[in-house]
Structure formats: C-alpha cells, structure tokens
C-alpha positions as CSV (number, residue, x, y, z in Angstrom):
1,M,97.3,23.4,-135.4
2,A,93.6,25.2,-135.2
3,L,92.2,26.6,-131.6
4,P,89.8,25.4,-130.2
5,P,86.1,27.3,-131.5
6,R,85.4,28.4,-127.9
7,L,89.1,29.8,-127.7
8,V,88.6,31.8,-131.0
9,D,85.1,33.1,-129.9
10,A,86.8,34.2,-126.4
11,A,89.7,35.9,-128.7
12,Q,87.2,37.7,-130.6
13,R,86.0,39.2,-127.4
14,V,88.7,40.6,-126.2
15,N,89.7,42.0,-129.4
16,L,86.3,43.7,-129.1
17,V,87.2,45.0,-126.0
18,M,90.5,45.9,-126.6
19,P,89.8,49.2,-128.8
20,V,87.9,50.8,-125.4
21,V,90.7,49.6,-123.1
22,R,93.5,51.4,-125.5
23,A,90.9,54.6,-125.2
24,L,91.4,54.9,-121.5
25,P,93.4,57.5,-120.0
26,S,96.8,56.4,-119.0
27,A,96.5,57.9,-115.7
28,L,93.6,54.8,-115.0
29,L,96.2,52.2,-115.6
30,Q,98.9,53.7,-112.9
31,C,99.7,51.8,-109.7
32,P,97.1,51.4,-107.1
33,Q,99.5,53.6,-104.8
34,E,99.5,56.6,-107.2
35,S,95.6,56.6,-107.5
36,R,95.3,56.9,-103.8
37,Q,94.9,60.7,-104.0
38,S,92.1,62.7,-102.3
39,H,88.6,62.7,-103.1
40,H,88.2,65.9,-104.6
41,T,91.2,65.3,-106.9
42,E,89.5,62.0,-108.4
43,T,86.3,63.8,-108.5
44,A,87.8,66.5,-110.9
45,R,89.6,64.2,-112.9
46,H,86.8,61.5,-113.4
47,D,84.3,64.9,-114.8
48,T,86.9,66.1,-116.9
49,T,87.7,62.5,-118.9
50,P,86.1,62.2,-122.0
51,L,84.2,59.0,-123.0
52,P,86.1,56.8,-125.2
53,V,84.6,56.7,-129.1
54,L,84.5,53.6,-130.9
55,T,85.9,53.9,-134.4
56,P,83.9,52.2,-137.3
57,Q,86.5,49.5,-137.2
58,D,85.3,48.5,-134.0
59,E,81.6,48.7,-134.9
60,M,82.6,46.3,-137.7
61,E,84.1,44.0,-135.3
62,N,81.1,43.9,-132.8
63,A,78.9,43.0,-135.9
64,S,81.1,40.1,-137.0
65,I,80.9,38.8,-133.3
66,L,77.4,39.0,-133.5
67,R,77.3,36.9,-136.5
68,N,79.6,34.4,-135.2
69,D,77.7,34.1,-132.3
70,A,75.0,32.7,-134.6
71,D,77.3,30.9,-136.7
72,N,78.5,28.8,-133.0
73,G,74.8,28.1,-132.3
74,Y,73.7,31.3,-130.3
75,F,70.9,33.1,-131.7
76,Q,70.8,36.2,-134.3
77,G,67.1,37.2,-133.4
78,L,64.6,36.2,-131.1
79,P,64.1,32.4,-129.9
80,A,60.7,31.3,-130.6
81,R,58.6,28.3,-131.1
82,R,55.9,27.8,-133.6
83,K,52.2,28.1,-132.4
84,S,50.1,25.4,-132.9
85,K,47.1,26.1,-135.4
86,T,44.7,25.4,-132.6
87,K,46.4,28.2,-130.6
88,V,46.3,30.7,-133.0
89,L,42.5,29.6,-134.1
90,M,41.6,29.7,-130.0
91,R,42.9,33.5,-130.3
92,V,40.8,34.4,-133.0
93,F,37.5,32.8,-131.5
94,S,38.3,34.7,-128.3
95,R,38.2,38.0,-129.9
96,W,35.6,37.0,-131.8
97,A,33.4,36.1,-128.6
98,I,33.8,39.3,-127.4
99,T,32.3,40.8,-130.2
100,M,29.4,38.8,-130.4
101,C,29.2,39.5,-126.6
102,L,28.7,43.5,-127.6
103,I,26.5,42.4,-130.4
104,M,24.2,40.6,-128.4
105,S,23.9,43.4,-125.5
106,I,23.4,46.0,-128.5
107,Y,20.8,43.5,-129.6
108,T,19.2,43.1,-126.1
109,V,19.2,47.1,-125.1
110,I,17.5,48.1,-128.5
111,I,14.7,45.1,-128.1
112,V,14.1,46.0,-124.2
113,Y,14.0,49.4,-124.7
114,S,12.0,49.7,-127.9
115,G,9.4,47.3,-126.1
116,R,8.5,50.1,-123.6
117,T,5.6,51.9,-124.9
118,V,6.8,55.0,-123.1
119,M,9.9,56.2,-121.6
120,N,10.9,59.1,-119.1
121,Q,13.8,61.6,-119.6
122,T,15.8,59.2,-116.8
123,T,14.8,55.8,-119.0
124,K,15.9,57.9,-122.2
125,R,19.4,58.6,-120.8
126,Q,19.9,55.1,-119.2
127,Y,19.5,53.9,-123.1
128,N,21.3,56.3,-124.4
129,A,24.3,56.2,-122.3
130,L,23.8,52.2,-122.8
131,I,23.4,52.0,-126.4
132,T,26.5,54.7,-126.9
133,G,28.9,52.9,-125.0
134,L,28.2,49.4,-126.6
135,S,28.6,50.7,-129.9
136,I,31.7,52.4,-128.8
137,A,33.1,49.2,-127.2
138,L,32.2,47.5,-130.5
139,G,33.8,49.6,-132.8
140,L,37.0,49.3,-130.2
141,A,36.8,45.2,-130.7
142,V,36.2,45.3,-134.4
143,A,39.1,47.8,-134.6
144,S,41.4,45.8,-132.1
145,S,40.8,42.1,-134.2
146,L,41.6,44.2,-137.5
147,N,45.0,45.2,-135.8
148,H,45.9,41.8,-134.6
149,M,44.8,40.7,-138.2
150,V,47.5,43.2,-139.3
151,A,50.2,42.4,-136.6
152,E,50.3,38.8,-137.7
153,L,50.0,39.1,-141.3
154,R,53.1,41.8,-141.7
155,W,55.7,38.9,-140.7
156,W,54.2,37.0,-143.6
157,I,54.1,40.0,-145.9
158,L,58.1,40.6,-144.7
159,S,59.1,36.9,-145.7
160,R,57.8,37.3,-148.9
161,R,60.5,39.5,-150.6
162,F,63.4,41.6,-149.9
163,R,62.5,45.2,-149.1
164,S,64.4,48.5,-148.2
165,K,64.3,49.6,-144.9
166,R,61.9,52.4,-145.0
167,K,59.2,49.9,-146.5
168,V,59.9,47.7,-143.7
169,E,59.2,49.8,-141.4
170,L,55.7,51.3,-142.8
171,I,54.9,47.8,-142.9
172,L,55.6,46.7,-139.4
173,Q,53.4,49.9,-138.9
174,A,50.7,48.9,-141.1
175,D,48.1,49.4,-138.4
176,N,48.1,52.7,-138.9
177,L,46.2,54.3,-141.5
178,K,48.9,56.9,-142.3
179,H,51.6,54.6,-142.9
180,T,49.4,52.2,-145.0
181,I,48.9,55.3,-147.1
182,M,52.6,56.3,-147.4
183,L,53.2,52.6,-148.3
184,A,51.2,52.5,-150.9
185,V,52.5,55.6,-152.0
186,R,56.3,54.6,-151.8
187,S,55.4,51.3,-153.5
188,K,54.6,50.3,-157.3
189,R,53.2,47.1,-156.9
190,W,49.6,46.8,-157.7
191,S,48.9,44.0,-155.0
192,I,50.7,46.8,-152.3
193,H,47.7,48.9,-153.4
194,L,45.1,46.3,-153.1
195,A,46.4,45.3,-150.1
196,A,46.1,48.8,-148.8
197,L,42.8,50.0,-150.4
198,G,41.5,46.9,-148.6
199,W,42.8,47.6,-145.1
200,L,41.4,51.3,-145.5
201,V,37.7,49.9,-146.8
202,L,37.8,47.5,-143.9
203,T,38.9,49.7,-141.3
204,I,36.7,53.3,-142.3
205,G,33.8,51.0,-143.4
206,S,33.4,48.9,-139.8
207,Q,33.4,52.6,-138.3
208,V,31.0,53.7,-140.7
209,G,28.8,50.9,-140.5
210,L,28.6,50.6,-136.6
211,A,27.8,54.7,-136.5
212,A,25.1,54.1,-139.3
213,I,23.0,51.7,-136.5
214,G,21.9,55.3,-134.9
215,L,20.3,56.1,-138.0
216,C,18.2,52.9,-137.9
217,Y,16.3,54.5,-134.6
218,S,14.8,57.5,-133.1
219,T,13.3,58.8,-129.8
220,E,10.1,60.0,-130.6
221,T,7.6,61.6,-128.7
222,A,5.2,58.8,-126.9
223,D,1.8,59.0,-128.9
224,K,0.1,55.6,-127.3
225,R,1.1,55.9,-123.8
226,A,1.5,58.6,-121.5
227,L,3.8,59.1,-118.2
228,L,1.7,59.3,-114.9
229,V,2.9,62.0,-112.5
230,P,1.3,63.3,-109.1
231,G,-0.9,66.2,-109.8
232,N,-4.4,67.7,-110.6
233,V,-6.4,66.1,-113.2
234,S,-10.2,67.1,-114.8
235,I,-12.8,64.8,-115.0
236,A,-15.9,64.6,-116.1
237,N,-18.9,65.3,-113.3
238,M,-21.2,62.6,-113.4
239,D,-23.8,63.0,-110.9
240,T,-26.5,63.6,-113.3
241,I,-27.0,64.5,-117.0
242,E,-26.6,68.0,-117.8
243,T,-29.5,69.6,-120.5
244,A,-27.7,72.7,-121.2
245,K,-26.2,71.4,-124.7
246,I,-29.8,69.5,-125.9
247,V,-32.6,71.7,-124.4
248,Q,-32.6,75.5,-125.3
249,S,-34.2,76.2,-121.9
250,K,-31.4,74.5,-119.9
251,S,-33.6,73.3,-117.4
252,N,-32.8,70.1,-115.2
253,A,-36.1,68.6,-115.0
254,L,-36.9,65.3,-116.0
255,G,-38.3,65.6,-118.9
256,A,-35.3,67.6,-120.2
257,Q,-33.0,65.1,-118.6
258,Q,-35.1,62.2,-120.3
259,Y,-35.0,64.0,-123.6
260,T,-31.5,64.7,-123.6
261,A,-30.9,60.9,-123.0
262,N,-32.5,60.0,-125.8
263,S,-30.6,62.4,-127.7
264,Y,-27.6,61.5,-126.3
265,G,-28.1,57.9,-127.3
266,T,-28.8,59.1,-131.1
267,M,-25.4,61.0,-131.1
268,S,-23.5,58.2,-130.0
269,L,-24.2,57.1,-133.4
270,A,-21.0,59.8,-134.4
271,Y,-18.4,58.1,-132.5
272,D,-16.8,54.6,-133.1
273,T,-17.3,51.3,-131.6
274,A,-14.7,48.5,-131.2
275,T,-14.8,45.0,-129.4
276,I,-14.4,45.0,-125.5
277,E,-11.0,43.4,-126.3
278,E,-9.9,46.3,-127.7
279,A,-10.6,48.9,-124.8
280,P,-7.8,50.7,-123.9
281,S,-5.3,49.8,-120.9
282,A,-4.8,52.6,-118.2
283,R,-2.4,55.7,-119.3
284,A,-3.4,54.8,-123.2
285,I,-3.7,58.4,-124.5
286,F,-6.7,59.1,-125.9
287,V,-7.5,61.3,-129.2
288,P,-10.9,62.1,-130.5
289,S,-10.5,59.5,-133.3
290,D,-10.2,56.7,-131.0
291,P,-13.4,54.5,-130.4
292,L,-15.6,55.6,-127.3
293,M,-17.6,52.5,-126.9
294,F,-16.6,48.8,-127.1
295,C,-19.0,46.0,-127.2
296,S,-19.6,42.4,-128.0
297,E,-23.2,40.4,-128.2
298,G,-25.3,42.1,-125.1
299,R,-22.4,43.6,-123.1
300,C,-21.1,47.2,-123.9
301,K,-18.5,48.9,-122.0
302,Y,-17.2,52.6,-121.5
303,V,-13.5,53.5,-120.1
304,F,-13.4,57.1,-118.3
305,H,-10.7,59.7,-119.3
306,E,-8.8,62.0,-117.6
307,T,-6.9,64.8,-118.7
308,S,-4.1,67.1,-117.3
309,Q,-5.1,70.1,-115.8
310,Q,-1.9,71.6,-116.5
311,S,-2.3,70.8,-120.5
312,L,-5.7,72.7,-120.3
313,T,-4.2,75.8,-119.0
314,D,-1.4,75.9,-120.9
315,L,-2.1,77.5,-124.6
316,N,1.2,76.6,-126.3
317,S,0.2,72.8,-126.0
318,N,-2.9,70.3,-127.0
319,P,-4.7,68.8,-123.8
320,V,-3.2,65.5,-122.7
321,T,-5.9,62.9,-121.9
322,V,-5.7,59.3,-121.4
323,A,-7.6,56.3,-120.5
324,T,-8.0,55.2,-116.6
325,D,-8.6,51.9,-115.1
326,R,-12.2,52.9,-114.3
327,S,-15.1,51.7,-116.5
328,I,-18.6,51.0,-116.9
329,D,-20.7,48.5,-118.3
330,A,-24.0,48.2,-119.7
331,T,-25.6,44.8,-120.4
332,T,-29.5,43.6,-121.3
333,R,-31.3,40.4,-121.3
334,C,-34.2,39.9,-123.7
335,A,-37.1,37.4,-124.5
336,A,-38.8,37.4,-127.9
337,W,-42.1,36.4,-129.2
338,P,-43.8,36.0,-132.4
339,V,-46.7,38.3,-132.9
340,T,-50.1,36.6,-134.1
341,A,-52.3,39.3,-134.9
342,G,-51.8,43.3,-135.1
343,G,-48.4,43.1,-135.8
344,N,-48.6,45.4,-139.1
345,G,-48.7,48.6,-136.7
346,A,-52.0,49.5,-137.9
347,S,-53.9,47.9,-134.8
348,P,-54.1,49.3,-130.9
349,N,-53.4,46.0,-129.7
350,I,-51.1,43.1,-130.8
351,T,-51.7,39.2,-129.6
352,V,-48.3,37.6,-129.1
353,A,-47.9,33.4,-129.1
354,T,-46.7,32.2,-125.9
355,R,-45.5,28.5,-124.9
356,N,-47.9,25.9,-125.0
357,N,-49.9,27.6,-127.7
358,G,-50.7,30.3,-125.2
359,R,-52.0,33.8,-126.4
360,F,-51.5,37.1,-124.8
361,V,-53.2,40.7,-125.9
362,I,-50.9,43.7,-125.4
363,G,-51.7,47.1,-126.0
364,V,-49.6,49.6,-128.3
365,P,-49.3,53.4,-127.5
366,V,-49.3,54.5,-131.1
367,R,-50.1,53.1,-134.3
368,G,-46.9,53.5,-136.4
369,G,-47.5,51.2,-139.2
370,A,-45.2,48.4,-140.9
371,D,-41.2,48.8,-141.2
372,Q,-40.7,50.4,-137.9
373,T,-39.6,49.4,-134.7
374,T,-41.6,51.1,-131.4
375,F,-39.5,50.8,-127.9
376,M,-41.9,51.5,-124.7
377,T,-40.8,52.1,-120.9
378,R,-43.1,52.6,-118.2
379,G,-41.4,54.5,-115.4
380,S,-43.4,52.9,-112.5
381,R,-41.7,49.4,-113.6
382,V,-38.4,49.4,-111.5
383,C,-36.3,46.4,-111.7
384,G,-33.4,47.2,-109.7
385,P,-30.5,50.0,-109.2
386,G,-29.5,51.2,-112.8
387,C,-32.1,48.9,-114.4
388,A,-35.1,49.7,-116.8
389,T,-37.4,47.4,-118.6
390,V,-38.1,47.9,-122.0
391,T,-40.6,46.7,-124.7
392,A,-40.5,46.5,-128.5
393,L,-42.7,46.1,-131.5
394,E,-41.3,45.1,-134.5
395,A,-43.8,45.8,-136.6
396,S,-44.1,44.1,-140.3
397,D,-46.6,42.6,-142.9
398,T,-44.6,39.4,-143.0
399,A,-42.9,38.6,-139.6
400,P,-43.6,40.9,-136.7
401,W,-42.1,40.2,-133.2
402,Y,-42.6,41.7,-129.9
403,Y,-39.6,41.9,-127.3
404,A,-39.0,42.2,-123.6
405,C,-36.0,43.3,-122.5
406,N,-34.4,44.8,-119.3
407,I,-31.1,46.9,-119.5
408,T,-29.0,47.1,-116.5
409,V,-26.3,50.1,-116.6
410,G,-23.7,48.9,-113.9
411,S,-21.5,51.0,-111.0
412,V,-18.0,51.9,-111.8
413,A,-15.4,49.8,-111.3
414,N,-12.2,50.6,-110.1
415,A,-13.6,54.0,-108.4
416,T,-11.2,55.3,-105.7
417,R,-13.1,58.5,-104.7
418,P,-16.6,59.7,-105.0
419,E,-16.1,62.0,-107.8
420,H,-15.5,59.0,-109.7
421,E,-18.9,57.6,-109.5
422,V,-21.8,57.9,-111.6
423,G,-24.9,59.0,-110.3
424,S,-28.0,56.7,-110.0
425,N,-30.4,59.1,-112.1
426,L,-28.1,59.2,-114.7
427,T,-27.9,55.5,-114.8
428,A,-31.6,54.9,-114.7
429,L,-32.0,57.4,-117.6
430,A,-29.4,55.6,-119.7
431,A,-30.7,52.5,-119.0
432,A,-34.2,53.6,-120.6
433,A,-33.3,56.3,-122.9
434,I,-33.9,54.0,-126.1
435,A,-37.7,54.5,-125.4
436,L,-37.7,58.4,-123.3
437,Q,-39.4,61.0,-125.1
438,G,-39.1,63.6,-122.4
439,Y,-41.7,65.7,-123.8
440,A,-44.4,64.2,-125.3
441,A,-44.0,63.1,-128.8
442,S,-48.2,63.0,-129.6
443,S,-50.6,65.6,-127.6
444,L,-53.3,63.2,-128.4
445,V,-51.6,60.6,-126.3
446,D,-52.3,61.1,-122.5
447,A,-50.3,58.8,-120.9
448,T,-47.6,60.4,-118.5
449,D,-46.2,57.3,-117.0
450,L,-45.7,55.2,-120.5
451,Q,-43.0,56.6,-122.9
452,Y,-42.4,55.7,-126.6
453,Q,-39.9,56.1,-129.4
454,M,-40.2,54.9,-133.0
455,Y,-37.4,54.0,-135.3
456,P,-37.8,53.4,-139.0
457,A,-36.3,50.0,-140.3
458,E,-33.8,51.8,-142.1
459,S,-32.3,53.5,-138.9
460,V,-29.5,51.6,-136.8
461,F,-31.6,51.2,-133.8
462,G,-34.8,50.5,-135.9
463,T,-33.3,47.5,-138.1
464,P,-35.4,44.3,-137.4
465,K,-34.1,41.8,-135.4
466,D,-36.5,39.1,-136.7
467,G,-36.5,37.7,-133.5
468,T,-33.1,37.3,-132.7
469,T,-32.7,38.2,-128.8
470,W,-28.7,38.4,-128.6
471,M,-28.6,41.2,-131.5
472,M,-31.5,43.3,-129.9
473,E,-29.5,42.8,-126.2
474,G,-26.5,44.2,-128.4
475,M,-28.4,47.1,-129.5
476,L,-29.8,48.1,-126.4
477,S,-26.7,47.6,-124.5
478,R,-25.2,49.9,-127.5
479,F,-28.0,52.7,-127.0
480,A,-27.5,52.8,-123.1
481,I,-23.5,53.1,-123.1
482,G,-23.7,55.5,-125.8
483,V,-26.0,57.9,-123.2
484,V,-23.0,57.6,-120.6
485,A,-20.2,58.0,-122.9
486,V,-21.8,61.1,-124.4
487,A,-22.7,62.5,-121.3
488,A,-19.1,62.1,-120.0
489,E,-18.1,63.8,-123.0
490,S,-20.4,66.5,-122.8
491,N,-21.0,67.0,-118.9
492,E,-18.8,70.0,-117.3
493,G,-15.5,68.7,-115.9
494,Q,-14.1,68.9,-112.2
495,V,-10.8,69.0,-110.9
496,V,-9.1,66.7,-108.7
497,E,-5.9,65.3,-107.2
498,G,-4.7,62.3,-108.9
499,M,-2.2,60.9,-111.2
500,M,-1.7,63.6,-114.2
501,P,-0.9,62.7,-117.6
502,M,2.1,64.1,-119.0
503,K,3.7,62.9,-122.6
504,G,7.0,60.9,-122.5
505,T,9.2,59.5,-125.0
506,K,9.6,56.2,-127.1
507,L,11.8,54.5,-129.2
508,S,11.0,53.7,-132.6
509,V,13.3,51.3,-134.6
510,S,12.3,51.9,-138.4
511,H,15.4,49.8,-139.9
512,W,15.6,46.3,-138.3
513,N,16.5,45.1,-141.5
514,L,19.6,47.4,-141.7
515,I,20.8,46.9,-138.1
516,H,20.3,42.7,-138.8
517,L,22.5,43.5,-141.7
518,I,25.4,45.6,-140.0
519,L,25.7,43.5,-137.0
520,T,25.6,40.0,-139.1
521,L,28.4,41.2,-141.6
522,T,30.5,42.7,-138.7
523,A,30.6,39.2,-137.1
524,A,30.8,37.2,-140.2
525,L,33.7,39.3,-141.9
526,Q,35.4,39.4,-138.6
527,L,35.3,35.9,-138.3
528,A,36.2,34.9,-141.7
529,L,38.9,37.5,-142.0
530,G,40.5,36.4,-138.6
531,I,40.5,32.7,-139.7
532,A,42.0,33.7,-143.0
533,A,44.5,35.9,-141.4
534,A,45.7,33.3,-138.7
535,L,46.2,30.5,-141.4
536,V,48.2,32.6,-143.5
537,A,50.1,34.6,-140.9
538,N,50.9,30.7,-139.3
539,R,53.2,29.8,-142.8
540,V,55.9,31.4,-141.0
541,V,56.6,31.7,-136.8
542,V,55.0,34.9,-135.5
543,P,57.3,36.5,-133.2
544,D,54.8,36.8,-129.6
545,G,55.1,39.6,-127.3
546,G,56.1,43.7,-127.1
547,A,58.6,46.0,-127.8
548,V,61.3,44.4,-126.5
549,E,60.9,40.9,-128.4
550,M,60.5,43.2,-131.6
551,A,63.9,44.6,-131.0
552,Q,65.4,41.4,-130.7
553,V,64.0,40.4,-134.1
554,M,65.2,43.4,-135.6
555,R,68.7,43.4,-133.9
556,T,70.5,42.7,-137.2
557,M,69.0,45.9,-139.0
558,A,69.9,47.7,-136.0
559,I,73.4,47.0,-136.2
560,R,73.8,47.9,-139.6
561,D,71.6,50.8,-139.1
562,R,74.6,51.5,-136.7
563,T,77.4,51.1,-138.6
564,A,76.0,52.2,-141.6
565,E,75.9,55.4,-139.8
566,I,79.5,55.3,-138.4
567,A,81.3,54.2,-141.4
568,G,79.3,57.5,-143.5
569,E,76.8,55.2,-145.3
570,A,74.4,58.0,-145.5
571,G,70.9,58.1,-146.6
572,E,67.7,56.0,-146.0
573,K,68.9,53.3,-148.6
574,G,72.3,53.1,-146.9
575,F,74.4,54.3,-149.8
576,A,78.1,53.7,-149.2
577,A,81.0,55.0,-151.6
578,G,83.2,52.0,-152.2
579,A,84.8,50.7,-155.1
580,G,82.2,49.1,-156.4
581,G,79.3,52.2,-156.4
582,P,76.7,52.9,-154.1
583,V,75.5,50.0,-151.7
584,T,71.9,49.3,-151.1
585,S,70.7,47.2,-148.0
586,L,67.5,45.3,-148.5
587,W,66.1,43.4,-146.2
588,I,63.8,40.0,-145.4
589,Y,62.3,38.3,-142.6
590,R,63.8,34.5,-141.7
591,D,62.6,32.0,-139.4
592,R,65.8,29.7,-139.1
593,M,65.4,26.4,-137.5
594,S,68.1,26.3,-135.0
595,S,69.8,22.8,-133.8
596,Q,67.5,22.5,-130.7
597,E,64.4,21.2,-131.5
598,G,61.3,23.0,-132.5
599,L,62.9,26.4,-131.9
600,Y,63.4,28.8,-134.3
601,D,65.6,32.2,-135.0
602,L,63.7,35.0,-136.3
603,H,65.6,37.8,-137.5
604,M,66.0,40.2,-140.4
605,E,68.2,39.2,-143.4
606,E,70.3,41.4,-145.3
607,K,70.8,41.5,-148.9
608,R,73.3,44.3,-150.3
609,F,74.3,44.9,-153.8
610,H,76.0,47.3,-155.9
611,A,73.9,50.0,-157.9
612,R,76.3,49.8,-161.0
613,A,80.2,48.6,-161.2
614,E,82.9,50.3,-162.9
615,D,82.1,47.9,-165.9
616,G,78.4,48.7,-166.2
617,M,77.2,45.5,-164.9
618,I,74.9,45.0,-161.6
619,E,76.7,43.3,-158.5
620,M,74.7,42.0,-156.1
621,N,75.6,39.7,-152.9
622,Q,74.0,38.8,-149.6
623,Q,75.9,39.9,-146.8
624,R,75.7,39.9,-143.2
625,P,76.5,43.3,-141.1
626,D,79.6,42.5,-140.2
627,T,83.0,43.7,-142.0
628,G,81.8,42.7,-145.4
629,R,81.6,38.9,-145.4
630,T,79.7,37.7,-148.3
631,S,77.5,34.4,-147.2
632,R,76.3,33.7,-150.9
633,A,75.7,35.0,-154.3
634,S,72.0,36.4,-155.3
635,T,70.2,38.3,-157.9
636,A,68.6,41.2,-157.1
637,A,64.9,41.3,-155.7
638,K,62.5,43.8,-156.3
639,A,61.2,45.8,-153.2
C-alpha cells in the first residue's frame, strides 16, 4: 500500500538529516548521566570535535528534496505576482517626471542668469554651482533610468533561450559596461552584439550629450553693464565752459567763452545722435563710438558719464566709463513768418508778413546773400535761466522765411551733490551758441550787443526748413545740447566719492538650438525607450525586490553549482566525467504558474546534455538539480 505524500515527504527529510546524525561523535550519543562532566572538559571536547562534512550523495539528496517540494506544491524559486501594465508604466512616467523637472530647472537657471546684464563673482559662483549640480543630477537620473530598463529587460532576455552559467551571470550584470562588453565578446550572436552596441551608445552618448551643454554657453566680460561699488569717480567740471582747447590765449573772457561755445556746437556733429528712446540707462558702459546726444522733434538730451578713478590710474587696464541717471535737456519753441521783401539777403532790412495781413520790418546786421541762414541773438534779451532768444533769416530768391525761437537748457535731473550741477553761465552760452561769435566776424559791424553767425544752405545747420517750425526747433535744440555734451567731454575732470564702476561678467548663450536639441532628445528618448522596455519586459513576470529576491530566483543554479563542485564537475560549464562523457548545463528563466491563482514561481530551469556519447551521437536531456532524474528530452539550444 502506498504511503500518503506527507509521510513520504517526512521520510525524505529524515533521510536528509540521517547522514548528519551518523557523522556526529559517538560521545554525544551517550546517556545524560555520562555527559554530566566538568565544564572545562566539555568545552575542550567541543573545540576539538570536527564539523560534519556532507558527502556528494547527501548534497544530491538535498537537491532532490527541494525538487520534490516543488512537485508537491512548494515553490522552486521566488513566488511573485505579475504587475499590471498600468503599474509598470507609472514607474516609467515617475522616472521621466524626475528627468523633466531637472530639464526645466536647467532651462530656468540658464534663462534667468543669461537675462542678467552683469554678474559679480558671487552670482557667477551661484550659477556655476546650480548648473553643475543640475547637470550631474540629470546625468544620474538618465543613467538610473537606463539601468532600470536593463534590469527589467534582462529577465525577458534570459527567458528567450538556454544559456550557459557564465552568460547568465553577464546578462544579469548588464548594467555594468564592462560586463556588457564581455558578453558581446563571448557571444557569437549578432543580436547580442547589436544590443551591446546600442547599450554602450545610449549610456556613453547620453553622458557626452549632457556634458556638451557646457559648451553651448560661456561667461564673458560684460560689455553692456558695469557693477557699481563704493569708491572714487571722475566727473566733468561743469561750472563753466573751458576755452583752453579752442582759444590760443586760454582766456576765460566772455568773448573766448562765446567763441568756444559756438565751436563746440559745430564739433558736436562729429558725435553720433540717437533718439531719446535709445538713451542709455544707469550703469551702461560707455565707449567713444556710442551716441553722445539723443533727440526727438524739439527736445534733445545728454546723459552724464562717470569714470572709475581706479581704472584711470591703472596703466594695465582701459578706463571704465558708465552712464549715470543724471541728464540735462534742451528744448526750443519757434514761430515762423514768410518774408515778403528783402529776403534774398541783399537788403539791410526785411519785411515779414504777420497775421491779419500785417507787415513788420526787421533790420539785419549783415547782407550775406541768398542760400544761407543767418542766426542772430542779443545778449540783452533774457527769457529766463538757461534761456536765449535767437532769430534766423532763411535767405532765398524764391521762398525766404524768418524765425523767432526761445531755446532753453534746463537743470540737471537727479543731481545729488553740487558737483553734479551745470553752471548757469554754461547753460546760457549753450542756448545762444548757434548765433554767438565771441570775436567780431567783421570789423565793419559796430554792434557789441548783437551777435550773428551765417551757415550756408549746404551745411547741416544752414539747411532750409521752408517755414517748418518743428524742424527748426529740433536743429536748434541739437546745437545747444551739443555744446553741453562736448563741454562735458572736454572740461577737466574732478574726483568725487560715489559708486565706482567696474566690469563684471555676463552669461552668453551662443547655441540655444543645441541646448534645445540635447534636452529634447534626452526627454523623448528616455520616455520612448522606457515605455518600450517596460512593455517588452512585462511579457514575463519580472522579480521585484533586491538581492534576497534574486537569490531565491537563482536558487536552482546555486544548488547545481554546489552539487557540481562537490561531485567533481569542474569548470565553468559544469563538465563531469561520466558514462556519457562531459556534461554541460544550460539555463533559462521560467515564470511557471502555480496552483494558487495569480501566483508565479520564478526560477531558473536547467538543461543538461552530454557533449558526445560513445557511439558518436550527441545526447541531450533536461534535468533538475537532483540525483539525475530526467523530466523530458529535448534538443540542444544555442547559447
């Protein structure tokens, strides 16, 4: 009569223990009374007693019992449940979300810091620390994602065919580049070579691409904005106009100042003029090629500059000059009347037509002929601080015009100390400068209060305006502000305490397109490869957990390796000399459905075959790691 399965199982376990019991010293099997000896004697005996050694037959019996456990409903490897696709994809998306957060952080840091016109050393260090940390974190995130893909795909790869123990180990360690290369070298399959090559390209390429982001930007010396630190600055002395560079006698007499003012207005044509909207803001670095004056219609503006005194005394560096928030304006208001008589420039008097058919006769100091404009002013006419009245005759044979204008040079805006102000003498001279002579243009004219200047129609300041007042207003304002600007550039400087400019650094991004390409490819490839790897790997049940869970999956291989060592099956392939010749073990990953619903037994299945039998035929069989029991015969699979 056959025994129940449970009794058979118990008997097998007893047989497993009996060899160990037989190996115990006989002294340990004596009666309790004889074992009651002194403590020192018992300790000495315990230390000198050798541990029992299991024979190969005992190891075979252990493996057989493990296999019988699996046949009786026990698990041969790791019990696990299949994960749903939703859960698998959620893991992919969670890793991708981390990558996207890092990419957006990199974009934010680059955009924010590249938008700053100037950075000091502290800000530069902050940027370097942030971009370096984020780049390293992104590289680690991408590498971790690739390792997760390989960790999941390796079980699907192991389930495709039987492989040798060494190749199984290399596949399990495929997240290591060294083992990937070794696997490609040992294998003869082109698919393994392509997979290894693709893995190397992805791993190395992703890190090289992320490192290349650092080549797309650079920190350069800021040439648009300067840093301001407390220190000494050099500013122009604007108390009055200095004549030393224009008048040979270096006199500061009124005539010399008037002559210098008119000369400065003409010299201002050598500097560029831009619109008021283009006027520089505070801390903008000034270079000689920048516009000096800014005009729109009847208003012109000059922005004052400051130069670092430290840069002026340092012979190894160029002076650092910046624009300030201080400025001064020149405005003009004009009225125009057509000339009805004497407008050809050949008569000492002209007649202008006023409203309601009125007539007004005006004398001119000199007859300059046609195609020229004569500007006239009287020092006795005062219209306010920094204001001068200037009249002009636009002589012509066809359409002469007469203008009367008030030109005003205002006070300095945002001045915080007396040295910032412009002297009233200088503003008055600048307002009337277009008509000033300083020294008599003709000894035949005996009029000390009346001064005039003539400009040919071909010159900038003599171009006919044909009665257009806003054009005349703009031209007069431009001449007046030009006097102030050239005086500020020519007068001697004075050193005052203030905010000293110094050059900083600026983040310059030269290849935005490459940054977009690298970061976009990183995110897109990680998502696409992650989804593809998850769906492919999910065809088999992937063991979850760490080293302990993997050890349970590999338990069958561990038992075979141990029994082969004890039984004398030497070598990596597990050869053993037997009746059928050398024996080779091949392994494949299995996820066998257990009797419990939804639970799988994850283990490695072995296939053993003799290389060649005595009659020359290759013999193959699939065996379990037990005493040699054969489950079924099969053909050899390529490893």
